PDB file of N, CA, C and O in Angstrom:
ATOM      1  N   MET A   1       0.875  -1.157   0.474  1.00  0.00           N
ATOM      2  CA  MET A   1      -0.031   0.354   0.032  1.00  0.00           C
ATOM      3  C   MET A   1       0.860   1.449   0.590  1.00  0.00           C
ATOM      4  O   MET A   1       1.710   1.724   1.437  1.00  0.00           O
ATOM      5  N   ILE A   2       0.004   1.975  -0.593  1.00  0.00           N
ATOM      6  CA  ILE A   2       1.268   3.709  -0.793  1.00  0.00           C
ATOM      7  C   ILE A   2       0.971   4.564   0.612  1.00  0.00           C
ATOM      8  O   ILE A   2      -0.085   5.100   0.946  1.00  0.00           O
ATOM      9  N   ALA A   3       2.266   4.518   1.340  1.00  0.00           N
ATOM     10  CA  ALA A   3       2.124   5.791   2.582  1.00  0.00           C
ATOM     11  C   ALA A   3       2.492   6.635   2.076  1.00  0.00           C
ATOM     12  O   ALA A   3       3.012   6.708   0.962  1.00  0.00           O
ATOM     13  N   ALA A   4       2.162   7.838   3.230  1.00  0.00           N
ATOM     14  CA  ALA A   4       3.151   9.076   2.985  1.00  0.00           C
ATOM     15  C   ALA A   4       4.367   9.079   3.110  1.00  0.00           C
ATOM     16  O   ALA A   4       5.051   8.839   4.105  1.00  0.00           O
ATOM     17  N   GLY A   5       4.857   9.554   1.359  1.00  0.00           N
ATOM     18  CA  GLY A   5       5.783   9.669   1.046  1.00  0.00           C
ATOM     19  C   GLY A   5       6.340   8.554  -0.148  1.00  0.00           C
ATOM     20  O   GLY A   5       7.468   8.973  -0.409  1.00  0.00           O
ATOM     21  N   ASP A   6       6.155   7.667  -0.765  1.00  0.00           N
ATOM     22  CA  ASP A   6       5.763   6.262  -1.062  1.00  0.00           C
ATOM     23  C   ASP A   6       6.422   7.221  -2.525  1.00  0.00           C
ATOM     24  O   ASP A   6       6.119   8.392  -2.297  1.00  0.00           O
ATOM     25  N   THR A   7       7.229   7.129  -3.967  1.00  0.00           N
ATOM     26  CA  THR A   7       7.548   7.272  -4.886  1.00  0.00           C
ATOM     27  C   THR A   7       7.642   6.224  -5.234  1.00  0.00           C
ATOM     28  O   THR A   7       7.535   5.179  -4.594  1.00  0.00           O
ATOM     29  N   TYR A   8       7.966   6.489  -6.858  1.00  0.00           N
ATOM     30  CA  TYR A   8       8.259   5.291  -7.613  1.00  0.00           C
ATOM     31  C   TYR A   8       9.617   5.223  -7.528  1.00  0.00           C
ATOM     32  O   TYR A   8      10.263   4.182  -7.406  1.00  0.00           O
ATOM     33  N   TRP A   9      10.040   6.303  -7.589  1.00  0.00           N
ATOM     34  CA  TRP A   9      12.112   6.003  -7.789  1.00  0.00           C
ATOM     35  C   TRP A   9      12.180   4.757  -6.038  1.00  0.00           C
ATOM     36  O   TRP A   9      12.765   3.698  -5.810  1.00  0.00           O
ATOM     37  N   GLY A  10      11.052   5.847  -5.014  1.00  0.00           N
ATOM     38  CA  GLY A  10      11.945   5.108  -4.467  1.00  0.00           C
ATOM     39  C   GLY A  10      11.617   2.866  -4.022  1.00  0.00           C
ATOM     40  O   GLY A  10      12.338   1.877  -3.896  1.00  0.00           O
ATOM     41  N   LEU A  11       9.741   3.258  -3.942  1.00  0.00           N
ATOM     42  CA  LEU A  11       9.607   1.659  -4.922  1.00  0.00           C
ATOM     43  C   LEU A  11      10.629   0.932  -5.550  1.00  0.00           C
ATOM     44  O   LEU A  11      11.350   0.038  -5.110  1.00  0.00           O
ATOM     45  N   ALA A  12      10.564   1.516  -6.757  1.00  0.00           N
ATOM     46  CA  ALA A  12      11.896   0.896  -7.552  1.00  0.00           C
ATOM     47  C   ALA A  12      13.036   0.117  -7.300  1.00  0.00           C
ATOM     48  O   ALA A  12      13.340  -1.009  -7.693  1.00  0.00           O
ATOM     49  N   LYS A  13      14.013   1.481  -6.066  1.00  0.00           N
ATOM     50  CA  LYS A  13      14.919   1.436  -5.654  1.00  0.00           C
ATOM     51  C   LYS A  13      14.568  -0.136  -4.441  1.00  0.00           C
ATOM     52  O   LYS A  13      15.387  -1.052  -4.365  1.00  0.00           O
ATOM     53  N   GLN A  14      13.343  -0.131  -3.687  1.00  0.00           N
ATOM     54  CA  GLN A  14      13.673  -1.375  -2.886  1.00  0.00           C
ATOM     55  C   GLN A  14      12.692  -2.302  -3.580  1.00  0.00           C
ATOM     56  O   GLN A  14      12.302  -3.211  -2.847  1.00  0.00           O
ATOM     57  N   ALA A  15      12.220  -2.299  -4.751  1.00  0.00           N
ATOM     58  CA  ALA A  15      11.293  -3.563  -5.467  1.00  0.00           C
ATOM     59  C   ALA A  15      12.459  -3.899  -5.961  1.00  0.00           C
ATOM     60  O   ALA A  15      12.893  -4.716  -5.149  1.00  0.00           O
ATOM     61  N   TYR A  16      13.327  -3.751  -6.900  1.00  0.00           N
ATOM     62  CA  TYR A  16      14.585  -4.080  -7.560  1.00  0.00           C
ATOM     63  C   TYR A  16      16.374  -3.784  -7.779  1.00  0.00           C
ATOM     64  O   TYR A  16      17.257  -4.283  -8.478  1.00  0.00           O
ATOM     65  N   GLY A  17      16.283  -2.610  -6.679  1.00  0.00           N
ATOM     66  CA  GLY A  17      17.507  -2.553  -6.352  1.00  0.00           C
ATOM     67  C   GLY A  17      18.197  -1.511  -7.402  1.00  0.00           C
ATOM     68  O   GLY A  17      19.355  -1.093  -7.386  1.00  0.00           O
ATOM     69  N   ASP A  18      17.311  -1.261  -8.172  1.00  0.00           N
ATOM     70  CA  ASP A  18      17.855  -0.164  -9.165  1.00  0.00           C
ATOM     71  C   ASP A  18      16.533   0.738  -8.995  1.00  0.00           C
ATOM     72  O   ASP A  18      15.385   0.301  -9.076  1.00  0.00           O
ATOM     73  N   ALA A  19      16.938   2.220  -8.719  1.00  0.00           N
ATOM     74  CA  ALA A  19      15.508   3.516  -8.605  1.00  0.00           C
ATOM     75  C   ALA A  19      14.993   3.619 -10.279  1.00  0.00           C
ATOM     76  O   ALA A  19      13.923   3.897 -10.820  1.00  0.00           O
ATOM     77  N   SER A  20      16.306   3.253 -10.747  1.00  0.00           N
ATOM     78  CA  SER A  20      16.076   4.009 -12.315  1.00  0.00           C
ATOM     79  C   SER A  20      14.810   2.691 -13.274  1.00  0.00           C
ATOM     80  O   SER A  20      14.229   2.820 -14.351  1.00  0.00           O
ATOM     81  N   LYS A  21      14.810   1.816 -12.517  1.00  0.00           N
ATOM     82  CA  LYS A  21      13.460   1.401 -13.823  1.00  0.00           C
ATOM     83  C   LYS A  21      12.179   1.633 -12.369  1.00  0.00           C
ATOM     84  O   LYS A  21      11.606   0.742 -11.741  1.00  0.00           O
ATOM     85  N   TRP A  22      12.127   2.286 -12.297  1.00  0.00           N
ATOM     86  CA  TRP A  22      10.768   2.961 -12.091  1.00  0.00           C
ATOM     87  C   TRP A  22       9.950   2.932 -12.608  1.00  0.00           C
ATOM     88  O   TRP A  22       8.756   2.836 -12.328  1.00  0.00           O
ATOM     89  N   MET A  23      10.615   3.031 -13.650  1.00  0.00           N
ATOM     90  CA  MET A  23       9.103   3.302 -15.392  1.00  0.00           C
ATOM     91  C   MET A  23       8.382   2.248 -15.455  1.00  0.00           C
ATOM     92  O   MET A  23       7.302   2.368 -16.033  1.00  0.00           O
ATOM     93  N   LEU A  24       8.712   1.052 -14.948  1.00  0.00           N
ATOM     94  CA  LEU A  24       8.063  -0.422 -15.280  1.00  0.00           C
ATOM     95  C   LEU A  24       7.074  -0.376 -13.907  1.00  0.00           C
ATOM     96  O   LEU A  24       6.048  -1.053 -13.843  1.00  0.00           O
ATOM     97  N   ILE A  25       7.453   0.371 -12.996  1.00  0.00           N
ATOM     98  CA  ILE A  25       6.325   0.026 -12.247  1.00  0.00           C
ATOM     99  C   ILE A  25       4.924   1.549 -12.703  1.00  0.00           C
ATOM    100  O   ILE A  25       3.749   1.464 -12.344  1.00  0.00           O
ATOM    101  N   ALA A  26       5.328   2.405 -13.276  1.00  0.00           N
ATOM    102  CA  ALA A  26       4.579   3.477 -13.571  1.00  0.00           C
ATOM    103  C   ALA A  26       3.909   3.302 -15.040  1.00  0.00           C
ATOM    104  O   ALA A  26       2.924   3.951 -15.392  1.00  0.00           O
ATOM    105  N   GLU A  27       4.757   2.066 -16.085  1.00  0.00           N
ATOM    106  CA  GLU A  27       3.566   1.462 -16.334  1.00  0.00           C
ATOM    107  C   GLU A  27       2.568   0.550 -16.542  1.00  0.00           C
ATOM    108  O   GLU A  27       1.986   0.293 -17.596  1.00  0.00           O
ATOM    109  N   ALA A  28       2.369  -0.065 -15.111  1.00  0.00           N
ATOM    110  CA  ALA A  28       2.073  -1.460 -14.223  1.00  0.00           C
ATOM    111  C   ALA A  28       1.274  -0.802 -14.055  1.00  0.00           C
ATOM    112  O   ALA A  28       0.144  -1.198 -14.342  1.00  0.00           O
ATOM    113  N   ASN A  29       1.486   0.725 -13.427  1.00  0.00           N
ATOM    114  CA  ASN A  29      -0.194   1.455 -12.844  1.00  0.00           C
ATOM    115  C   ASN A  29      -0.279   2.871 -13.544  1.00  0.00           C
ATOM    116  O   ASN A  29      -0.284   4.067 -13.252  1.00  0.00           O
ATOM    117  N   LYS A  30      -0.320   2.333 -14.245  1.00  0.00           N
ATOM    118  CA  LYS A  30      -1.179   3.917 -15.908  1.00  0.00           C
ATOM    119  C   LYS A  30      -2.634   4.480 -15.104  1.00  0.00           C
ATOM    120  O   LYS A  30      -3.437   5.113 -15.789  1.00  0.00           O
ATOM    121  N   ASP A  31      -2.806   4.336 -14.273  1.00  0.00           N
ATOM    122  CA  ASP A  31      -3.912   5.136 -13.625  1.00  0.00           C
ATOM    123  C   ASP A  31      -3.619   6.111 -12.123  1.00  0.00           C
ATOM    124  O   ASP A  31      -4.319   7.031 -11.699  1.00  0.00           O
ATOM    125  N   TYR A  32      -2.716   5.709 -11.700  1.00  0.00           N
ATOM    126  CA  TYR A  32      -2.125   6.762 -11.155  1.00  0.00           C
ATOM    127  C   TYR A  32      -0.903   7.815 -11.639  1.00  0.00           C
ATOM    128  O   TYR A  32       0.085   7.526 -12.313  1.00  0.00           O
ATOM    129  N   LYS A  33      -1.310   9.241 -11.036  1.00  0.00           N
ATOM    130  CA  LYS A  33       0.799  10.092 -11.206  1.00  0.00           C
ATOM    131  C   LYS A  33       1.384  10.158 -10.831  1.00  0.00           C
ATOM    132  O   LYS A  33       1.343  10.668  -9.711  1.00  0.00           O
ATOM    133  N   PRO A  34       2.971   9.542 -11.590  1.00  0.00           N
ATOM    134  CA  PRO A  34       4.049   9.462 -10.352  1.00  0.00           C
ATOM    135  C   PRO A  34       3.847  10.779  -9.223  1.00  0.00           C
ATOM    136  O   PRO A  34       4.336  10.719  -8.095  1.00  0.00           O
ATOM    137  N   ARG A  35       3.057  11.956  -9.710  1.00  0.00           N
ATOM    138  CA  ARG A  35       3.309  13.083  -8.535  1.00  0.00           C
ATOM    139  C   ARG A  35       2.038  12.681  -7.809  1.00  0.00           C
ATOM    140  O   ARG A  35       2.218  13.219  -6.717  1.00  0.00           O
ATOM    141  N   ARG A  36       0.871  12.069  -7.743  1.00  0.00           N
ATOM    142  CA  ARG A  36       0.444  12.395  -6.996  1.00  0.00           C
ATOM    143  C   ARG A  36      -0.099  10.587  -6.646  1.00  0.00           C
ATOM    144  O   ARG A  36      -1.115  10.188  -7.215  1.00  0.00           O
ATOM    145  N   LEU A  37       0.883   9.376  -5.442  1.00  0.00           N
ATOM    146  CA  LEU A  37       0.356   8.408  -6.000  1.00  0.00           C
ATOM    147  C   LEU A  37      -0.713   8.773  -4.332  1.00  0.00           C
ATOM    148  O   LEU A  37      -0.249   9.351  -3.349  1.00  0.00           O
ATOM    149  N   PRO A  38      -1.908   8.335  -4.434  1.00  0.00           N
ATOM    150  CA  PRO A  38      -3.136   7.897  -3.561  1.00  0.00           C
ATOM    151  C   PRO A  38      -2.589   7.201  -2.381  1.00  0.00           C
ATOM    152  O   PRO A  38      -2.051   6.100  -2.501  1.00  0.00           O
ATOM    153  N   LEU A  39      -2.692   7.736  -1.368  1.00  0.00           N
ATOM    154  CA  LEU A  39      -2.254   6.863  -0.005  1.00  0.00           C
ATOM    155  C   LEU A  39      -2.702   5.840  -0.065  1.00  0.00           C
ATOM    156  O   LEU A  39      -3.700   5.839  -0.786  1.00  0.00           O
ATOM    157  N   GLY A  40      -2.273   4.154   0.679  1.00  0.00           N
ATOM    158  CA  GLY A  40      -3.682   3.352   0.665  1.00  0.00           C
ATOM    159  C   GLY A  40      -3.551   2.520  -0.590  1.00  0.00           C
ATOM    160  O   GLY A  40      -3.693   1.298  -0.614  1.00  0.00           O
ATOM    161  N   ALA A  41      -3.212   3.430  -1.836  1.00  0.00           N
ATOM    162  CA  ALA A  41      -3.563   2.416  -2.885  1.00  0.00           C
ATOM    163  C   ALA A  41      -2.771   1.471  -2.971  1.00  0.00           C
ATOM    164  O   ALA A  41      -1.752   1.537  -2.284  1.00  0.00           O
ATOM    165  N   THR A  42      -2.982   0.316  -3.823  1.00  0.00           N
ATOM    166  CA  THR A  42      -2.273  -1.178  -4.107  1.00  0.00           C
ATOM    167  C   THR A  42      -1.843  -0.991  -4.999  1.00  0.00           C
ATOM    168  O   THR A  42      -2.664  -1.104  -5.909  1.00  0.00           O
ATOM    169  N   LEU A  43      -0.647  -0.666  -5.397  1.00  0.00           N
ATOM    170  CA  LEU A  43       0.223  -0.658  -6.791  1.00  0.00           C
ATOM    171  C   LEU A  43       0.548  -2.120  -7.486  1.00  0.00           C
ATOM    172  O   LEU A  43       0.568  -2.958  -6.584  1.00  0.00           O
ATOM    173  N   THR A  44       0.785  -2.668  -8.655  1.00  0.00           N
ATOM    174  CA  THR A  44       1.572  -3.761  -9.227  1.00  0.00           C
ATOM    175  C   THR A  44       2.953  -4.252  -9.211  1.00  0.00           C
ATOM    176  O   THR A  44       3.026  -5.036 -10.157  1.00  0.00           O
ATOM    177  N   ILE A  45       3.860  -4.199  -8.734  1.00  0.00           N
ATOM    178  CA  ILE A  45       5.357  -4.189  -9.083  1.00  0.00           C
ATOM    179  C   ILE A  45       5.201  -5.097  -9.917  1.00  0.00           C
ATOM    180  O   ILE A  45       4.684  -6.030  -9.303  1.00  0.00           O
ATOM    181  N   PRO A  46       5.307  -5.296 -10.681  1.00  0.00           N
ATOM    182  CA  PRO A  46       6.253  -6.275 -12.450  1.00  0.00           C
ATOM    183  C   PRO A  46       6.668  -6.314 -11.787  1.00  0.00           C
ATOM    184  O   PRO A  46       6.702  -5.653 -10.749  1.00  0.00           O
ATOM    185  N   ALA A  47       7.586  -7.858 -12.474  1.00  0.00           N
ATOM    186  CA  ALA A  47       9.287  -8.158 -12.304  1.00  0.00           C
ATOM    187  C   ALA A  47       9.977  -7.826 -13.308  1.00  0.00           C
ATOM    188  O   ALA A  47       9.604  -7.465 -14.424  1.00  0.00           O
ATOM    189  N   ALA A  48      11.030  -7.961 -12.875  1.00  0.00           N
ATOM    190  CA  ALA A  48      12.119  -6.808 -13.601  1.00  0.00           C
ATOM    191  C   ALA A  48      12.344  -7.086 -14.817  1.00  0.00           C
ATOM    192  O   ALA A  48      12.780  -8.231 -14.941  1.00  0.00           O
ATOM    193  N   LYS A  49      12.217  -6.444 -15.909  1.00  0.00           N
ATOM    194  CA  LYS A  49      13.220  -7.220 -16.899  1.00  0.00           C
ATOM    195  C   LYS A  49      14.658  -6.945 -17.506  1.00  0.00           C
ATOM    196  O   LYS A  49      15.175  -7.766 -18.263  1.00  0.00           O
TER     197      LYS A  49
END
């Protein structure tokens, strides 16, 4: 779930060990704008390419 302060950059670093892969998460969650992640939302974290 999205918590206050979460970003795609930070989530990618946590999930993949590489923050530059944040676009993978953004592409899998097109309903959410990167700068306005809704608190409490559940994101899809795809497998790393």
